[in-house]
C-alpha positions as protocol buffer text, in pm:
chain_id: "A"
residue {
  index: 1
  type: MET
  ca { x: 0 y: 0 z: 0 }
}
residue {
  index: 2
  type: LYS
  ca { x: 113 y: 355 z: -63 }
}
residue {
  index: 3
  type: ASN
  ca { x: 198 y: 592 z: 220 }
}
residue {
  index: 4
  type: ASN
  ca { x: 11 y: 907 z: 120 }
}
residue {
  index: 5
  type: TYR
  ca { x: -363 y: 933 z: 65 }
}
residue {
  index: 6
  type: LYS
  ca { x: -643 y: 1177 z: -2 }
}
residue {
  index: 7
  type: ILE
  ca { x: -832 y: 1169 z: 328 }
}
residue {
  index: 8
  type: LEU
  ca { x: -1169 y: 1328 z: 407 }
}
residue {
  index: 9
  type: ILE
  ca { x: -1239 y: 1391 z: 776 }
}
residue {
  index: 10
  type: THR
  ca { x: -1567 y: 1481 z: 943 }
}
residue {
  index: 11
  type: GLY
  ca { x: -1557 y: 1607 z: 1302 }
}
residue {
  index: 12
  type: ALA
  ca { x: -1202 y: 1733 z: 1249 }
}
residue {
  index: 13
  type: THR
  ca { x: -1253 y: 2030 z: 1480 }
}
residue {
  index: 14
  type: GLY
  ca { x: -1341 y: 1813 z: 1780 }
}
residue {
  index: 15
  type: PHE
  ca { x: -1104 y: 1685 z: 2047 }
}
residue {
  index: 16
  type: ILE
  ca { x: -993 y: 1369 z: 1866 }
}
residue {
  index: 17
  type: GLY
  ca { x: -1029 y: 1532 z: 1525 }
}
residue {
  index: 18
  type: LYS
  ca { x: -784 y: 1817 z: 1588 }
}
residue {
  index: 19
  type: ASN
  ca { x: -514 y: 1585 z: 1714 }
}
residue {
  index: 20
  type: LEU
  ca { x: -566 y: 1326 z: 1440 }
}
residue {
  index: 21
  type: THR
  ca { x: -574 y: 1585 z: 1161 }
}
residue {
  index: 22
  type: ASN
  ca { x: -243 y: 1732 z: 1275 }
}
residue {
  index: 23
  type: LYS
  ca { x: -92 y: 1381 z: 1292 }
}
residue {
  index: 24
  type: LEU
  ca { x: -207 y: 1294 z: 939 }
}
residue {
  index: 25
  type: LEU
  ca { x: -84 y: 1627 z: 802 }
}
residue {
  index: 26
  type: SER
  ca { x: 259 y: 1553 z: 953 }
}
residue {
  index: 27
  type: MET
  ca { x: 251 y: 1225 z: 755 }
}
residue {
  index: 28
  type: ASN
  ca { x: 207 y: 1428 z: 432 }
}
residue {
  index: 29
  type: HIS
  ca { x: -145 y: 1308 z: 353 }
}
residue {
  index: 30
  type: GLU
  ca { x: -373 y: 1537 z: 153 }
}
residue {
  index: 31
  type: ILE
  ca { x: -658 y: 1627 z: 387 }
}
residue {
  index: 32
  type: MET
  ca { x: -1003 y: 1773 z: 339 }
}
residue {
  index: 33
  type: ILE
  ca { x: -1208 y: 1855 z: 649 }
}
residue {
  index: 34
  type: ILE
  ca { x: -1578 y: 1934 z: 678 }
}
residue {
  index: 35
  type: SER
  ca { x: -1680 y: 2176 z: 953 }
}
residue {
  index: 36
  type: ARG
  ca { x: -1983 y: 2393 z: 1023 }
}
residue {
  index: 37
  type: LYS
  ca { x: -1764 y: 2674 z: 1155 }
}
residue {
  index: 38
  type: GLU
  ca { x: -1453 y: 2829 z: 1007 }
}
residue {
  index: 39
  type: GLN
  ca { x: -1136 y: 2731 z: 1192 }
}
residue {
  index: 40
  type: ASP
  ca { x: -784 y: 2874 z: 1188 }
}
residue {
  index: 41
  type: PHE
  ca { x: -587 y: 2619 z: 1392 }
}
residue {
  index: 42
  type: PHE
  ca { x: -482 y: 2418 z: 1084 }
}
residue {
  index: 43
  type: ASP
  ca { x: -224 y: 2590 z: 865 }
}
residue {
  index: 44
  type: ASN
  ca { x: -92 y: 2349 z: 606 }
}
residue {
  index: 45
  type: ILE
  ca { x: -63 y: 2347 z: 229 }
}
residue {
  index: 46
  type: ASN
  ca { x: -203 y: 1992 z: 219 }
}
residue {
  index: 47
  type: LEU
  ca { x: -526 y: 2092 z: 393 }
}
residue {
  index: 48
  type: LYS
  ca { x: -854 y: 2184 z: 226 }
}
residue {
  index: 49
  type: TRP
  ca { x: -1135 y: 2312 z: 443 }
}
residue {
  index: 50
  type: VAL
  ca { x: -1506 y: 2295 z: 355 }
}
residue {
  index: 51
  type: LYS
  ca { x: -1750 y: 2503 z: 556 }
}
residue {
  index: 52
  type: ALA
  ca { x: -2057 y: 2281 z: 551 }
}
residue {
  index: 53
  type: ASP
  ca { x: -2321 y: 2105 z: 758 }
}
residue {
  index: 54
  type: LEU
  ca { x: -2376 y: 1732 z: 701 }
}
residue {
  index: 55
  type: ALA
  ca { x: -2749 y: 1800 z: 718 }
}
residue {
  index: 56
  type: TYR
  ca { x: -2720 y: 1979 z: 379 }
}
residue {
  index: 57
  type: ILE
  ca { x: -2514 y: 1743 z: 168 }
}
residue {
  index: 58
  type: ASN
  ca { x: -2631 y: 1878 z: -168 }
}
residue {
  index: 59
  type: LYS
  ca { x: -2457 y: 2207 z: -95 }
}
residue {
  index: 60
  type: PHE
  ca { x: -2110 y: 2048 z: -95 }
}
residue {
  index: 61
  type: SER
  ca { x: -2146 y: 1718 z: -282 }
}
residue {
  index: 62
  type: LYS
  ca { x: -1961 y: 1847 z: -590 }
}
residue {
  index: 63
  type: THR
  ca { x: -1669 y: 1962 z: -374 }
}
residue {
  index: 64
  type: ILE
  ca { x: -1638 y: 1615 z: -221 }
}
residue {
  index: 65
  type: LYS
  ca { x: -1669 y: 1450 z: -561 }
}
residue {
  index: 66
  type: ASP
  ca { x: -1395 y: 1669 z: -705 }
}
residue {
  index: 67
  type: PHE
  ca { x: -1168 y: 1578 z: -412 }
}
residue {
  index: 68
  type: SER
  ca { x: -1245 y: 1205 z: -458 }
}
residue {
  index: 69
  type: PRO
  ca { x: -1128 y: 1081 z: -117 }
}
residue {
  index: 70
  type: GLU
  ca { x: -951 y: 747 z: -92 }
}
residue {
  index: 71
  type: ILE
  ca { x: -1004 y: 727 z: 285 }
}
residue {
  index: 72
  type: VAL
  ca { x: -1291 y: 870 z: 490 }
}
residue {
  index: 73
  type: ILE
  ca { x: -1256 y: 924 z: 866 }
}
residue {
  index: 74
  type: HIS
  ca { x: -1595 y: 983 z: 1026 }
}
residue {
  index: 75
  type: LEU
  ca { x: -1561 y: 1140 z: 1371 }
}
residue {
  index: 76
  type: TYR
  ca { x: -1885 y: 1340 z: 1341 }
}
residue {
  index: 77
  type: TRP
  ca { x: -2151 y: 1309 z: 1609 }
}
residue {
  index: 78
  type: GLU
  ca { x: -2318 y: 1635 z: 1708 }
}
residue {
  index: 79
  type: ASP
  ca { x: -2412 y: 1749 z: 2057 }
}
residue {
  index: 80
  type: ILE
  ca { x: -2248 y: 1479 z: 2269 }
}
residue {
  index: 81
  type: PRO
  ca { x: -2336 y: 1402 z: 2550 }
}
residue {
  index: 82
  type: PHE
  ca { x: -2702 y: 1471 z: 2460 }
}
residue {
  index: 83
  type: PHE
  ca { x: -2839 y: 1127 z: 2373 }
}
residue {
  index: 84
  type: SER
  ca { x: -3206 y: 1202 z: 2307 }
}
residue {
  index: 85
  type: ILE
  ca { x: -3395 y: 1016 z: 2035 }
}
residue {
  index: 86
  type: GLU
  ca { x: -3412 y: 1336 z: 1830 }
}
residue {
  index: 87
  type: ASN
  ca { x: -3037 y: 1393 z: 1844 }
}
residue {
  index: 88
  type: SER
  ca { x: -2958 y: 1026 z: 1785 }
}
residue {
  index: 89
  type: LEU
  ca { x: -3183 y: 1009 z: 1479 }
}
residue {
  index: 90
  type: LYS
  ca { x: -3038 y: 1330 z: 1340 }
}
residue {
  index: 91
  type: ASN
  ca { x: -2683 y: 1199 z: 1366 }
}
residue {
  index: 92
  type: LEU
  ca { x: -2776 y: 859 z: 1225 }
}
residue {
  index: 93
  type: ASN
  ca { x: -2962 y: 1005 z: 926 }
}
residue {
  index: 94
  type: ASN
  ca { x: -2693 y: 1264 z: 851 }
}
residue {
  index: 95
  type: SER
  ca { x: -2425 y: 994 z: 866 }
}
residue {
  index: 96
  type: ILE
  ca { x: -2614 y: 759 z: 633 }
}
residue {
  index: 97
  type: ASN
  ca { x: -2682 y: 1036 z: 381 }
}
residue {
  index: 98
  type: PHE
  ca { x: -2317 y: 1138 z: 393 }
}
residue {
  index: 99
  type: PHE
  ca { x: -2193 y: 785 z: 326 }
}
residue {
  index: 100
  type: ASN
  ca { x: -2447 y: 736 z: 48 }
}
residue {
  index: 101
  type: LEU
  ca { x: -2269 y: 1026 z: -121 }
}
residue {
  index: 102
  type: ILE
  ca { x: -1928 y: 872 z: -53 }
}
residue {
  index: 103
  type: PHE
  ca { x: -2030 y: 536 z: -202 }
}
residue {
  index: 104
  type: THR
  ca { x: -2184 y: 711 z: -503 }
}
residue {
  index: 105
  type: ILE
  ca { x: -1852 y: 886 z: -575 }
}
residue {
  index: 106
  type: GLY
  ca { x: -1678 y: 548 z: -570 }
}
residue {
  index: 107
  type: SER
  ca { x: -1323 y: 659 z: -489 }
}
residue {
  index: 108
  type: CYS
  ca { x: -1316 y: 555 z: -121 }
}
residue {
  index: 109
  type: LYS
  ca { x: -1144 y: 227 z: -36 }
}
residue {
  index: 110
  type: LYS
  ca { x: -1122 y: 257 z: 342 }
}
residue {
  index: 111
  type: ILE
  ca { x: -1347 y: 401 z: 615 }
}
residue {
  index: 112
  type: LEU
  ca { x: -1264 y: 472 z: 980 }
}
residue {
  index: 113
  type: VAL
  ca { x: -1545 y: 552 z: 1223 }
}
residue {
  index: 114
  type: SER
  ca { x: -1517 y: 655 z: 1587 }
}
residue {
  index: 115
  type: GLY
  ca { x: -1747 y: 432 z: 1789 }
}
residue {
  index: 116
  type: SER
  ca { x: -1786 y: 440 z: 2166 }
}
residue {
  index: 117
  type: CYS
  ca { x: -1729 y: 210 z: 2462 }
}
residue {
  index: 118
  type: LEU
  ca { x: -2090 y: 289 z: 2557 }
}
residue {
  index: 119
  type: GLU
  ca { x: -2196 y: 57 z: 2275 }
}
residue {
  index: 120
  type: TYR
  ca { x: -2121 y: -237 z: 2505 }
}
residue {
  index: 121
  type: SER
  ca { x: -2397 y: -121 z: 2743 }
}
residue {
  index: 122
  type: LYS
  ca { x: -2194 y: -262 z: 3033 }
}
residue {
  index: 123
  type: LYS
  ca { x: -2132 y: -145 z: 3386 }
}
residue {
  index: 124
  type: PHE
  ca { x: -1892 y: -423 z: 3481 }
}
residue {
  index: 125
  type: GLY
  ca { x: -1642 y: -650 z: 3314 }
}
residue {
  index: 126
  type: GLU
  ca { x: -1421 y: -690 z: 3011 }
}
residue {
  index: 127
  type: CYS
  ca { x: -1546 y: -565 z: 2674 }
}
residue {
  index: 128
  type: ILE
  ca { x: -1466 y: -784 z: 2373 }
}
residue {
  index: 129
  type: GLU
  ca { x: -1544 y: -690 z: 2012 }
}
residue {
  index: 130
  type: SER
  ca { x: -1743 y: -1012 z: 1966 }
}
residue {
  index: 131
  type: ASP
  ca { x: -1984 y: -923 z: 2250 }
}
residue {
  index: 132
  type: VAL
  ca { x: -2349 y: -911 z: 2144 }
}
residue {
  index: 133
  type: ILE
  ca { x: -2468 y: -551 z: 2156 }
}
residue {
  index: 134
  type: LYS
  ca { x: -2790 y: -487 z: 2347 }
}
residue {
  index: 135
  type: PRO
  ca { x: -2868 y: -115 z: 2315 }
}
residue {
  index: 136
  type: ASN
  ca { x: -2970 y: 54 z: 2639 }
}
residue {
  index: 137
  type: SER
  ca { x: -3005 y: 407 z: 2498 }
}
residue {
  index: 138
  type: HIS
  ca { x: -3102 y: 586 z: 2178 }
}
residue {
  index: 139
  type: PHE
  ca { x: -2735 y: 677 z: 2130 }
}
residue {
  index: 140
  type: VAL
  ca { x: -2619 y: 313 z: 2140 }
}
residue {
  index: 141
  type: TRP
  ca { x: -2905 y: 209 z: 1910 }
}
residue {
  index: 142
  type: ALA
  ca { x: -2809 y: 479 z: 1658 }
}
residue {
  index: 143
  type: LYS
  ca { x: -2438 y: 390 z: 1668 }
}
residue {
  index: 144
  type: GLU
  ca { x: -2506 y: 19 z: 1626 }
}
residue {
  index: 145
  type: SER
  ca { x: -2754 y: 89 z: 1345 }
}
residue {
  index: 146
  type: LEU
  ca { x: -2493 y: 294 z: 1162 }
}
residue {
  index: 147
  type: ARG
  ca { x: -2228 y: 25 z: 1209 }
}
residue {
  index: 148
  type: LEU
  ca { x: -2453 y: -252 z: 1075 }
}
residue {
  index: 149
  type: TRP
  ca { x: -2559 y: -42 z: 776 }
}
residue {
  index: 150
  type: LEU
  ca { x: -2199 y: 57 z: 701 }
}
residue {
  index: 151
  type: THR
  ca { x: -2079 y: -302 z: 733 }
}
residue {
  index: 152
  type: TYR
  ca { x: -2313 y: -411 z: 454 }
}
residue {
  index: 153
  type: GLN
  ca { x: -2259 y: -104 z: 235 }
}
residue {
  index: 154
  type: SER
  ca { x: -1882 y: -131 z: 270 }
}
residue {
  index: 155
  type: TYR
  ca { x: -1896 y: -495 z: 165 }
}
residue {
  index: 156
  type: ILE
  ca { x: -2098 y: -436 z: -153 }
}
residue {
  index: 157
  type: ASN
  ca { x: -1883 y: -132 z: -240 }
}
residue {
  index: 158
  type: ASN
  ca { x: -1554 y: -317 z: -188 }
}
residue {
  index: 159
  type: CYS
  ca { x: -1449 y: -84 z: 93 }
}
residue {
  index: 160
  type: ILE
  ca { x: -1263 y: -168 z: 417 }
}
residue {
  index: 161
  type: LEU
  ca { x: -1442 y: -54 z: 735 }
}
residue {
  index: 162
  type: GLY
  ca { x: -1266 y: 2 z: 1065 }
}
residue {
  index: 163
  type: TRP
  ca { x: -1502 y: 70 z: 1356 }
}
residue {
  index: 164
  type: PHE
  ca { x: -1306 y: 193 z: 1660 }
}
residue {
  index: 165
  type: ARG
  ca { x: -1476 y: 167 z: 1999 }
}
residue {
  index: 166
  type: ILE
  ca { x: -1286 y: 433 z: 2191 }
}
residue {
  index: 167
  type: PHE
  ca { x: -1297 y: 428 z: 2569 }
}
residue {
  index: 168
  type: TYR
  ca { x: -1240 y: 730 z: 2798 }
}
residue {
  index: 169
  type: VAL
  ca { x: -995 y: 939 z: 2598 }
}
residue {
  index: 170
  type: PHE
  ca { x: -821 y: 1236 z: 2762 }
}
residue {
  index: 171
  type: GLY
  ca { x: -554 y: 1491 z: 2680 }
}
residue {
  index: 172
  type: LEU
  ca { x: -485 y: 1853 z: 2593 }
}
residue {
  index: 173
  type: ASN
  ca { x: -776 y: 2053 z: 2444 }
}
residue {
  index: 174
  type: GLN
  ca { x: -1035 y: 1817 z: 2591 }
}
residue {
  index: 175
  type: ARG
  ca { x: -1372 y: 1962 z: 2695 }
}
residue {
  index: 176
  type: LYS
  ca { x: -1313 y: 2176 z: 3003 }
}
residue {
  index: 177
  type: ASP
  ca { x: -1594 y: 2014 z: 3202 }
}
residue {
  index: 178
  type: SER
  ca { x: -1451 y: 1662 z: 3153 }
}
residue {
  index: 179
  type: LEU
  ca { x: -1311 y: 1485 z: 3459 }
}
residue {
  index: 180
  type: ILE
  ca { x: -937 y: 1525 z: 3403 }
}
residue {
  index: 181
  type: PRO
  ca { x: -937 y: 1893 z: 3294 }
}
residue {
  index: 182
  type: SER
  ca { x: -1163 y: 1963 z: 3594 }
}
residue {
  index: 183
  type: LEU
  ca { x: -914 y: 1796 z: 3828 }
}
residue {
  index: 184
  type: PHE
  ca { x: -628 y: 1998 z: 3678 }
}
residue {
  index: 185
  type: ARG
  ca { x: -818 y: 2318 z: 3760 }
}
residue {
  index: 186
  type: THR
  ca { x: -908 y: 2189 z: 4106 }
}
residue {
  index: 187
  type: PHE
  ca { x: -546 y: 2138 z: 4207 }
}
residue {
  index: 188
  type: ASN
  ca { x: -395 y: 2431 z: 4017 }
}
residue {
  index: 189
  type: GLU
  ca { x: -650 y: 2674 z: 4162 }
}
residue {
  index: 190
  type: ASN
  ca { x: -676 y: 2503 z: 4503 }
}
residue {
  index: 191
  type: LYS
  ca { x: -1049 y: 2441 z: 4469 }
}
residue {
  index: 192
  type: ASN
  ca { x: -1259 y: 2177 z: 4640 }
}
residue {
  index: 193
  type: ILE
  ca { x: -1281 y: 1834 z: 4480 }
}
residue {
  index: 194
  type: ASN
  ca { x: -1627 y: 1752 z: 4344 }
}
residue {
  index: 195
  type: ILE
  ca { x: -1642 y: 1387 z: 4237 }
}
residue {
  index: 196
  type: LYS
  ca { x: -1917 y: 1135 z: 4303 }
}
residue {
  index: 197
  type: ASN
  ca { x: -1848 y: 763 z: 4338 }
}
residue {
  index: 198
  type: MET
  ca { x: -1469 y: 782 z: 4357 }
}
residue {
  index: 199
  type: MET
  ca { x: -1448 y: 401 z: 4362 }
}
residue {
  index: 200
  type: ASN
  ca { x: -1591 y: 382 z: 4011 }
}
residue {
  index: 201
  type: SER
  ca { x: -1341 y: 276 z: 3746 }
}
residue {
  index: 202
  type: ASN
  ca { x: -1307 y: 386 z: 3382 }
}
residue {
  index: 203
  type: ASP
  ca { x: -1070 y: 273 z: 3109 }
}
residue {
  index: 204
  type: PHE
  ca { x: -874 y: 594 z: 3042 }
}
residue {
  index: 205
  type: ILE
  ca { x: -670 y: 620 z: 2721 }
}
residue {
  index: 206
  type: TYR
  ca { x: -440 y: 908 z: 2625 }
}
residue {
  index: 207
  type: ILE
  ca { x: -518 y: 1103 z: 2308 }
}
residue {
  index: 208
  type: GLU
  ca { x: -168 y: 1040 z: 2170 }
}
residue {
  index: 209
  type: ASP
  ca { x: -233 y: 666 z: 2180 }
}
residue {
  index: 210
  type: VAL
  ca { x: -575 y: 706 z: 2017 }
}
residue {
  index: 211
  type: VAL
  ca { x: -426 y: 912 z: 1735 }
}
residue {
  index: 212
  type: ASP
  ca { x: -151 y: 653 z: 1685 }
}
residue {
  index: 213
  type: VAL
  ca { x: -389 y: 362 z: 1629 }
}
residue {
  index: 214
  type: LEU
  ca { x: -621 y: 561 z: 1400 }
}
residue {
  index: 215
  type: SER
  ca { x: -333 y: 689 z: 1187 }
}
residue {
  index: 216
  type: LEU
  ca { x: -185 y: 337 z: 1180 }
}
residue {
  index: 217
  type: PHE
  ca { x: -507 y: 201 z: 1029 }
}
residue {
  index: 218
  type: THR
  ca { x: -488 y: 449 z: 738 }
}
residue {
  index: 219
  type: THR
  ca { x: -175 y: 286 z: 596 }
}
residue {
  index: 220
  type: LYS
  ca { x: -189 y: -70 z: 731 }
}
residue {
  index: 221
  type: LYS
  ca { x: -321 y: -348 z: 510 }
}
residue {
  index: 222
  type: GLN
  ca { x: -597 y: -543 z: 687 }
}
residue {
  index: 223
  type: ASN
  ca { x: -955 y: -662 z: 649 }
}
residue {
  index: 224
  type: GLY
  ca { x: -1112 y: -417 z: 893 }
}
residue {
  index: 225
  type: GLY
  ca { x: -1370 y: -483 z: 1162 }
}
residue {
  index: 226
  type: ILE
  ca { x: -1437 y: -362 z: 1517 }
}
residue {
  index: 227
  type: TYR
  ca { x: -1139 y: -256 z: 1728 }
}
residue {
  index: 228
  type: ASN
  ca { x: -1124 y: -156 z: 2094 }
}
residue {
  index: 229
  type: VAL
  ca { x: -912 y: 146 z: 2181 }
}
residue {
  index: 230
  type: GLY
  ca { x: -842 y: 169 z: 2553 }
}
residue {
  index: 231
  type: SER
  ca { x: -576 y: 106 z: 2814 }
}
residue {
  index: 232
  type: GLY
  ca { x: -698 y: -247 z: 2881 }
}
residue {
  index: 233
  type: LYS
  ca { x: -776 y: -185 z: 3247 }
}
residue {
  index: 234
  type: GLY
  ca { x: -1012 y: 10 z: 3470 }
}
residue {
  index: 235
  type: THR
  ca { x: -867 y: 283 z: 3690 }
}
residue {
  index: 236
  type: LYS
  ca { x: -1056 y: 409 z: 3995 }
}
residue {
  index: 237
  type: LEU
  ca { x: -1146 y: 778 z: 4000 }
}
residue {
  index: 238
  type: ILE
  ca { x: -977 y: 816 z: 4338 }
}
residue {
  index: 239
  type: ASP
  ca { x: -654 y: 691 z: 4180 }
}
residue {
  index: 240
  type: ILE
  ca { x: -695 y: 936 z: 3893 }
}
residue {
  index: 241
  type: SER
  ca { x: -738 y: 1221 z: 4139 }
}
residue {
  index: 242
  type: ARG
  ca { x: -448 y: 1098 z: 4353 }
}
residue {
  index: 243
  type: ASP
  ca { x: -210 y: 1064 z: 4054 }
}
residue {
  index: 244
  type: ILE
  ca { x: -293 y: 1408 z: 3915 }
}
residue {
  index: 245
  type: GLU
  ca { x: -249 y: 1572 z: 4255 }
}
residue {
  index: 246
  type: LEU
  ca { x: 84 y: 1394 z: 4307 }
}
residue {
  index: 247
  type: VAL
  ca { x: 217 y: 1507 z: 3969 }
}
residue {
  index: 248
  type: LEU
  ca { x: 95 y: 1867 z: 4010 }
}
residue {
  index: 249
  type: ARG
  ca { x: 155 y: 1921 z: 4383 }
}
residue {
  index: 250
  type: GLY
  ca { x: 377 y: 1641 z: 4506 }
}
residue {
  index: 251
  type: THR
  ca { x: 114 y: 1529 z: 4759 }
}
residue {
  index: 252
  type: SER
  ca { x: -222 y: 1352 z: 4759 }
}
residue {
  index: 253
  type: PHE
  ca { x: -345 y: 1519 z: 5078 }
}
residue {
  index: 254
  type: LYS
  ca { x: -650 y: 1689 z: 4925 }
}
residue {
  index: 255
  type: THR
  ca { x: -764 y: 1367 z: 4756 }
}
residue {
  index: 256
  type: GLU
  ca { x: -720 y: 1155 z: 5067 }
}
residue {
  index: 257
  type: THR
  ca { x: -901 y: 1411 z: 5283 }
}
residue {
  index: 258
  type: PHE
  ca { x: -1192 y: 1436 z: 5038 }
}
residue {
  index: 259
  type: PHE
  ca { x: -1229 y: 1060 z: 5018 }
}
residue {
  index: 260
  type: LYS
  ca { x: -1217 y: 1023 z: 5397 }
}
residue {
  index: 261
  type: ASN
  ca { x: -1482 y: 1289 z: 5451 }
}
residue {
  index: 262
  type: THR
  ca { x: -1733 y: 1180 z: 5185 }
}
residue {
  index: 263
  type: SER
  ca { x: -2021 y: 948 z: 5261 }
}
residue {
  index: 264
  type: LYS
  ca { x: -1996 y: 574 z: 5210 }
}
residue {
  index: 265
  type: GLU
  ca { x: -2278 y: 598 z: 4953 }
}
residue {
  index: 266
  type: ASN
  ca { x: -2053 y: 811 z: 4727 }
}
residue {
  index: 267
  type: ASN
  ca { x: -1759 y: 574 z: 4764 }
}
residue {
  index: 268
  type: GLN
  ca { x: -1909 y: 251 z: 4634 }
}
residue {
  index: 269
  type: GLU
  ca { x: -1810 y: 91 z: 4306 }
}
residue {
  index: 270
  type: ILE
  ca { x: -2095 y: 119 z: 4057 }
}
residue {
  index: 271
  type: VAL
  ca { x: -1904 y: 107 z: 3727 }
}
residue {
  index: 272
  type: ASN
  ca { x: -1593 y: -84 z: 3622 }
}
residue {
  index: 273
  type: PHE
  ca { x: -1563 y: -200 z: 3259 }
}
residue {
  index: 274
  type: TRP
  ca { x: -1258 y: -203 z: 3035 }
}
residue {
  index: 275
  type: ALA
  ca { x: -1133 y: -287 z: 2686 }
}
residue {
  index: 276
  type: ASN
  ca { x: -995 y: -621 z: 2580 }
}
residue {
  index: 277
  type: LEU
  ca { x: -710 y: -527 z: 2342 }
}
residue {
  index: 278
  type: ASN
  ca { x: -620 y: -870 z: 2204 }
}
residue {
  index: 279
  type: LYS
  ca { x: -776 y: -811 z: 1862 }
}
residue {
  index: 280
  type: THR
  ca { x: -640 y: -459 z: 1822 }
}
residue {
  index: 281
  type: ASN
  ca { x: -294 y: -583 z: 1917 }
}
residue {
  index: 282
  type: SER
  ca { x: -294 y: -895 z: 1702 }
}
residue {
  index: 283
  type: GLU
  ca { x: -443 y: -741 z: 1387 }
}
residue {
  index: 284
  type: LEU
  ca { x: -302 y: -387 z: 1401 }
}
residue {
  index: 285
  type: GLY
  ca { x: 9 y: -441 z: 1613 }
}
residue {
  index: 286
  type: TRP
  ca { x: -99 y: -164 z: 1851 }
}
residue {
  index: 287
  type: MET
  ca { x: -80 y: -129 z: 2227 }
}
residue {
  index: 288
  type: PRO
  ca { x: -95 y: 198 z: 2426 }
}
residue {
  index: 289
  type: LYS
  ca { x: 245 y: 352 z: 2497 }
}
residue {
  index: 290
  type: PHE
  ca { x: 149 y: 582 z: 2784 }
}
residue {
  index: 291
  type: SER
  ca { x: 56 y: 489 z: 3139 }
}
residue {
  index: 292
  type: PHE
  ca { x: -176 y: 737 z: 3307 }
}
residue {
  index: 293
  type: CYS
  ca { x: 102 y: 910 z: 3504 }
}
residue {
  index: 294
  type: GLU
  ca { x: 325 y: 922 z: 3195 }
}
residue {
  index: 295
  type: ALA
  ca { x: 41 y: 1082 z: 3002 }
}
residue {
  index: 296
  type: ILE
  ca { x: -16 y: 1349 z: 3268 }
}
residue {
  index: 297
  type: LYS
  ca { x: 356 y: 1437 z: 3268 }
}
residue {
  index: 298
  type: HIS
  ca { x: 354 y: 1443 z: 2887 }
}
residue {
  index: 299
  type: MET
  ca { x: 62 y: 1686 z: 2889 }
}
residue {
  index: 300
  type: LEU
  ca { x: 246 y: 1920 z: 3126 }
}
residue {
  index: 301
  type: ASN
  ca { x: 555 y: 1921 z: 2904 }
}
residue {
  index: 302
  type: LYS
  ca { x: 373 y: 2006 z: 2581 }
}
C-alpha cells in the first residue's frame, strides 16, 4: 500500500479530530475537512477546508466528488453528550446520507469511524469486540444501526471498514468540564474536589495513543472490523485524582481528605468496565504507549 492518501475527515474540529488531523498532516497526507464553523488552527498546504453542515449534503457534494477521497474518517456526532432520540436520529440520518454520497462517488477504499465504549452497554467486566450488543439508549441504538448499515454497504462497495470503539480518551484541548481537565483546575487553583463515586473505574486512554492507532489504520493493510481502543484496564477515580495531585503538587493530601470525609454511599463501586485489546494488538500491532502518570507528565511538558 502507498503511504500518502487523499483523506476526508468529518468532526475534524473536535477533540480527537484536531489531534488526528495534525498527525495525518505531519505524515504528508492530503486532507479535506468538513466543519460547520470556520477554523484557523490548521495551517498546512495539504489541507482543504469545507465550511458545511452534514445536514445539507447537496450544498457540498460536488466539492467532495472533485476531491475524490480514498479514505474517509468519520468522527462526526453532534451534541455529545445529549443522547435524546431526536439527536440520535439526526446523527444517524446525517451519517447515512453522507456515506451514500461517498459510495456514489466510488473513490473511497477505506473508512474509519469513531465508535464508543458505551456501545457495550456494560457497567462491569471486560469488553470484547465479539460481544453481542444490546442497546440501552437511543445513542447506542443509533451507533449500532450505523455500524450494521456501514458493514453491509462497505462490503458491496468493496471498501474496508474500521469501527473503533474508543474508551475514555483524555488529553490537551479536551472539553473543560470533563473529569481530568476539571481535576487539573481543582489542584492548580486550590479548589474543592467535586467527584461522586470515587471508587468507580473507567478505562482511560491518552489522546496520543488514540491518534496513533487511527493513523496506523490508514496505511496498514488489513480486512477491517471492530477494534477496541483503551488502556486495557479500569482505573478508579480516586486513583486518577491521587495521581494528578501527586504530579501537580507532590502530595495527595487533598484527595485523601476528600475521600475520607465523603459518605460511604458516594464511595461505592458502581461502574468498572474495560477494553480487551487482544484483537487490536494482534491485527493492528498496537498497544498503548502511555501509562496514566506518563500521560499526565507528557501533557504538562507540551
